[in-house]
C-alpha positions, -999 to +999 in steps of 0.1 A: -076-515+832-066-481+846-052-469+812-084-480+794-105-458+818-080-429+814-082-433+776-120-433+776-120-402+799-097-384+776-118-394+746-149-381+763-132-348+772-119-343+737-153-351+723-167-319+740-176-294+713-167-260+728-188-242+702-219-255+721-206-246+756-214-212+772-179-199+782-191-166+795-192-178+831-156-190+830-127-167+839-106-173+808-075-153+799-072-136+765-048-164+754-074-191+765-101-172+746-080-171+715-072-208+718-109-216+721-117-194+691-089-210+671-100-245+681-135-239+669-124-229+634-127-254+606-095-274+600-089-257+566-092-222+581-068-232+609-043-244+584-046-213+563-043-190+593-012-209+606+004-207+572-004-170+569+009-161+603+040-183+597+047-166+564+043-132+580+067-141+609+092-156+585+091-124+564+097-102+594+126-124+606+141-125+571+140-087+569+157-084+603+184-109+593+190-091+561+195-058+580+219-076+604+239-091+576+241-057+558+252-042+591+279-068+596+292-064+560+293-026+564+311-031+598+337-055+582+343-031+553+347-002+578+371-022+599+392-032+569+393+004+557+402+017+591+429-008+594+444+000+560+441+038+566+458+036+600+485+010+592+497+020+557+498+058+562+509+053+598+537+031+587+547+057+560+546+085+585+567+066+611+591+054+584+596+090+571+600+103+607+626+076+614+645+084+582+644+122+592+657+114+627+684+091+613+695+118+589+696+144+617+717+120+638+740+113+609+744+150+601+751+157+638+777+130+641+794+142+609+795+177+621+810+166+655+837+147+637+849+177+617 
């Protein structure tokens, strides 16, 4: 019995048409006023507005994600190039330096033996 009374109370509250109620005396926030305005729009307009806002938000998010992905790709390419530039020439420089030191040691040892 209690749920029936609650259901009828909810039905009565939801049946109130806010377009016919003077809301100027109420202290409503900007969000509440927007919600009331949105709720008084015809269903087709609400659907169209929701789709338009959803499409705009999706486009903005898409553009942000594209920029992030481009940034990640550029960062990966930069990291690979930095790795290659530091390891290959670095290895060559150290290898040449080792060969030079080895040659100096060999020359020094040969001159000491004579």
